[in-house]
C-alpha positions as CSV (number, residue, x, y, z in Angstrom):
1,M,71.8,-52.9,-17.7
2,K,68.8,-51.0,-16.3
3,T,70.6,-47.6,-16.4
4,V,71.7,-48.2,-20.2
5,M,68.1,-49.1,-21.1
6,C,67.0,-45.9,-19.3
7,C,69.3,-43.9,-21.3
8,L,68.7,-45.5,-24.7
9,L,64.8,-45.0,-24.3
10,I,65.1,-41.4,-23.4
11,I,68.2,-40.2,-25.5
12,V,65.9,-38.6,-28.0
13,F,64.6,-36.1,-25.3
14,L,67.6,-35.8,-23.2
15,T,71.4,-35.4,-23.5
16,G,71.9,-38.0,-20.8
17,C,70.0,-40.4,-18.3
18,Q,67.8,-38.3,-15.9
19,Q,68.9,-38.8,-12.2
20,G,66.4,-38.6,-9.4
21,A,67.3,-37.9,-5.9
22,V,67.3,-40.1,-3.0
23,K,68.2,-37.8,-0.4
24,V,68.0,-33.9,0.1
25,S,69.4,-31.2,2.3
26,A,69.2,-27.5,2.4
27,G,72.5,-25.8,1.3
28,P,73.5,-22.1,1.7
29,N,72.2,-21.3,-1.7
30,G,69.4,-24.0,-2.4
31,P,69.0,-27.8,-2.3
32,W,71.8,-30.3,-2.3
33,I,70.8,-34.0,-3.3
34,V,72.4,-37.4,-3.3
35,T,71.5,-39.6,-6.4
36,E,70.9,-43.4,-6.2
37,D,74.7,-44.0,-7.5
38,G,76.0,-41.9,-4.5
39,A,77.0,-38.7,-6.3
40,I,76.4,-35.3,-4.7
41,Y,74.9,-32.4,-6.5
42,A,74.2,-28.6,-5.5
43,Y,71.6,-26.5,-7.4
44,N,72.9,-23.5,-8.8
45,G,69.9,-21.5,-9.7
46,S,69.3,-23.2,-13.1
47,G,70.8,-26.6,-12.9
48,W,72.8,-29.0,-11.0
49,D,76.6,-28.9,-10.4
50,Q,78.2,-32.1,-9.4
51,K,80.2,-31.8,-6.0
52,E,81.3,-35.3,-5.5
53,P,81.2,-38.4,-7.9
54,P,79.2,-41.5,-7.8
55,G,80.1,-43.8,-5.0
56,T,80.5,-41.0,-2.4
57,A,77.6,-40.9,0.0
58,D,74.3,-42.4,0.9
59,D,73.1,-39.5,3.0
60,I,74.1,-35.9,3.6
61,A,73.3,-33.0,6.0
62,I,74.5,-29.4,5.9
63,C,74.8,-26.9,8.8
64,G,75.8,-23.6,7.4
65,T,78.8,-24.4,5.3
66,F,79.5,-27.8,7.0
67,L,78.7,-30.7,4.9
68,T,78.5,-34.0,6.6
69,V,78.0,-37.4,4.7
70,L,77.3,-40.9,5.2
71,T,79.6,-42.9,3.0
72,K,78.7,-45.7,0.8
73,P,79.5,-49.2,2.2
74,D,83.2,-50.3,1.7
75,A,84.3,-53.8,0.6
76,Q,83.6,-54.8,4.2
77,G,80.2,-53.3,4.3
78,R,81.4,-50.4,6.7
79,R,80.1,-47.0,6.3
80,F,81.8,-43.9,7.7
81,V,81.1,-40.3,8.8
82,K,82.9,-37.7,6.8
83,S,82.8,-33.7,6.7
84,R,84.2,-30.9,4.7
85,D,83.3,-27.3,3.7
86,V,80.6,-27.0,1.1
87,Y,82.9,-24.8,-0.9
88,G,85.7,-27.5,-1.0
89,G,88.7,-28.6,1.0
90,D,89.9,-31.9,2.5
91,W,87.6,-34.4,3.9
92,T,87.6,-35.2,7.8
93,T,86.9,-38.9,8.5
94,Y,85.4,-39.6,12.0
95,P,86.4,-42.6,14.2
96,S,84.5,-45.7,13.4
97,L,81.5,-46.8,15.8
98,G,82.6,-50.3,15.5
99,P,80.3,-53.1,14.3
100,A,77.2,-50.7,14.5
101,K,75.2,-50.0,11.4
102,L,74.8,-46.2,10.5
103,K,71.5,-45.3,9.3
104,Q,71.1,-41.4,9.1
105,V,73.4,-38.4,9.3
106,A,72.7,-35.0,10.6
107,C,74.8,-32.1,12.2
108,D,74.8,-29.8,15.0
109,G,76.9,-26.9,14.0
110,Y,80.3,-28.3,13.2
111,E,79.7,-31.6,14.8
112,P,78.2,-34.6,12.9
113,V,75.2,-36.6,14.5
114,V,74.2,-40.2,13.5
115,I,71.6,-42.8,14.1
116,V,73.0,-46.0,15.1
117,S,71.8,-49.7,15.1
118,M,73.5,-52.3,17.0
119,E,72.4,-55.2,14.9
120,L,73.8,-58.0,17.1
121,M,71.8,-56.5,20.1
122,T,68.2,-56.1,20.7
123,F,68.6,-52.3,21.7
124,P,66.5,-49.9,19.9
125,D,68.4,-47.5,17.3
126,S,70.2,-44.6,19.1
127,V,71.4,-41.1,18.2
128,Y,75.2,-40.4,18.7
129,K,77.0,-37.2,18.5
130,Y,80.7,-36.5,17.9
131,Y,82.1,-34.0,20.3
132,R,85.2,-32.0,19.0
133,D,86.5,-31.2,22.5
134,T,86.7,-35.0,23.4
135,Q,87.1,-36.3,20.0
136,S,84.7,-39.1,20.7
137,W,81.2,-40.3,20.0
138,K,78.4,-40.0,22.7
139,N,75.0,-41.6,22.9
140,I,72.5,-38.5,23.3
141,Q,69.1,-40.3,22.7
142,S,67.9,-43.9,22.6
143,S,64.9,-45.3,20.8
144,V,64.6,-43.3,17.6
145,S,63.7,-44.0,13.8
146,A,64.4,-40.5,12.1
147,I,65.9,-37.1,13.2
148,S,66.5,-33.6,12.3
149,I,68.4,-30.9,13.9
150,M,68.1,-27.2,13.6
151,N,69.5,-24.5,15.8
152,S,70.8,-27.1,18.2
153,R,67.4,-28.7,18.8
154,L,66.9,-32.3,18.1
155,F,63.7,-33.3,16.4
156,Y,63.0,-37.1,16.4
157,L,60.7,-39.9,15.9
158,S,60.0,-42.9,18.2
159,P,59.8,-46.3,16.5
160,N,57.1,-48.8,17.1
161,I,54.6,-46.2,18.8
162,T,51.1,-46.3,17.4
163,T,50.0,-42.8,18.9
164,G,52.1,-39.6,19.0
165,N,55.6,-40.4,17.9
166,V,57.1,-36.8,17.4
167,W,59.4,-35.4,19.9
168,S,62.2,-32.7,20.2
169,R,64.7,-31.6,22.9
170,Y,68.0,-29.6,23.0
171,V,70.7,-31.6,21.3
172,D,73.2,-31.6,24.4
173,D,70.7,-31.6,27.6
174,G,67.2,-31.1,28.5
175,S,64.0,-33.1,28.8
176,S,62.0,-34.0,25.7
177,T,58.8,-32.5,24.5
178,R,56.2,-34.7,22.9
179,W,54.4,-33.1,20.1
180,G,50.6,-34.2,20.1
181,D,49.4,-37.6,21.2
182,S,47.9,-39.0,18.1
183,L,49.8,-38.4,14.8
184,V,52.3,-41.0,13.8
185,A,55.0,-39.5,11.5
186,Y,57.9,-41.3,9.3
187,R,59.7,-38.3,8.2
188,I,60.5,-35.1,10.2
189,A,62.1,-31.7,9.7
190,G,62.4,-29.0,12.2
191,D,62.3,-25.3,11.3
192,A,64.4,-22.3,12.8
193,N,61.5,-21.2,15.1
194,G,61.7,-24.7,16.9
195,V,58.6,-26.2,15.4
196,P,58.5,-29.6,13.7
197,W,57.1,-30.4,10.2
198,V,56.3,-34.2,9.5
199,A,55.0,-36.5,6.9
200,T,53.0,-39.4,7.5
201,N,53.0,-42.6,5.2
202,A,50.0,-41.4,3.2
203,T,50.4,-41.3,-0.6
204,S,48.7,-38.0,-0.8
205,N,48.8,-34.7,1.4
206,P,50.9,-36.4,4.0
207,L,52.4,-33.0,5.3
208,Y,51.7,-31.7,8.9
209,K,52.8,-28.7,10.8
210,W,52.5,-28.0,14.5
211,D,49.8,-25.2,15.2
212,T,51.4,-23.2,18.2
213,N,48.4,-21.4,18.7
214,N,45.8,-24.1,18.9
215,H,48.4,-26.8,20.1
216,R,47.5,-29.3,17.4
217,W,48.7,-30.7,14.1
218,T,47.4,-29.1,10.9
219,S,47.4,-30.4,7.5
220,G,46.3,-29.1,4.1
221,F,49.8,-28.8,2.4
222,P,49.2,-30.5,-1.1
223,S,51.8,-33.0,-2.2
224,G,52.5,-36.8,-3.0
225,P,54.1,-39.2,-0.9
226,V,57.4,-37.7,1.0
227,Y,60.4,-39.9,0.8
228,D,62.7,-37.1,2.2
229,M,62.5,-33.7,3.5
230,D,64.6,-30.8,5.0
231,I,63.9,-27.2,6.0
232,E,66.0,-24.1,5.0
233,S,65.4,-22.0,8.2
234,Y,61.8,-21.1,8.4
235,I,61.5,-20.2,4.9
236,R,61.5,-23.2,2.6
237,M,61.0,-26.9,2.8
238,Y,62.7,-29.3,0.1
239,I,60.9,-32.7,-0.3
240,L,61.5,-35.7,-2.4
241,S,58.1,-37.2,-4.0
242,D,56.7,-38.8,-7.0
243,P,57.1,-39.3,-9.8
244,K,59.8,-41.9,-9.4
245,I,62.5,-41.4,-11.8
246,S,63.2,-44.5,-14.3
247,G,66.8,-44.1,-13.7
248,G,66.5,-44.1,-9.9
249,G,65.4,-41.7,-7.2
250,Y,62.7,-39.0,-7.0
251,T,61.8,-35.8,-8.0
252,V,62.9,-32.7,-6.0
253,Y,60.4,-30.0,-4.9
254,S,60.4,-26.9,-2.7
255,H,57.5,-25.5,-0.9
256,E,57.6,-21.8,0.4
257,L,56.5,-22.1,4.1
258,Y,54.7,-18.7,4.1
259,S,53.2,-18.2,0.5
260,G,52.6,-21.9,0.1
261,V,54.2,-21.8,-3.5
262,W,55.5,-25.0,-4.9
263,T,58.5,-25.4,-7.3
264,T,59.5,-28.5,-9.2
265,Y,63.2,-28.7,-9.8
266,P,64.9,-30.1,-13.0
267,L,67.0,-33.2,-12.5
268,P,70.7,-33.6,-13.2
269,S,71.7,-36.0,-16.0
270,R,74.5,-38.3,-16.7
């Protein structure tokens, strides 16, 4: 009923009901998004091409041409990790992680990575990676609330920490590096230079970048609240921010990391 009312209200102005985004990922030629109804769209330079129908995904991640999705819950409430090439082809469905709740998906090359919550236990959320050589999932990091992967480096946020919760490490091995000792972030995206960008829960200007010369966090990137973010190499950041769309989801923006230019994208319609 809410969707019908939305379309009736704006039909004078649009050919369909605008769809905001709930997830964004940097694709090979621009942003890809998931809308509230679970459809997947890719930006083609002037508009959006629907790549998958409603009901497909709750989250996506793209590494090169490798598309990984976290599916919508099935009738039993189970969610699965699937992948395919961004240009088409059959889906690969990965083994279930049992009763675990899957929260966020990422990818390391052609291998999916996911945040897992063991709901019936008191353990903190953990990161699992699927290894193609062993065809199995492996726990690679414990105590996380959000992740980003770029060039085989895992950027992550630790939960329940009041000071300095931004960390990184190589996906497959190595010790973790803590970035600063005071900033508390709730969104994170790593760039191709190995530097994290984060967003706090502030409603205005929440974006911060690590200053590698002075070893501190720097702000001053004007934006509204950040609901999701991803980075294309070290060139461009995509974020979801206000205004919220009446049909569900948020507005899509890009931020050029060198020039500072912001772009607002049109939204797909149904």
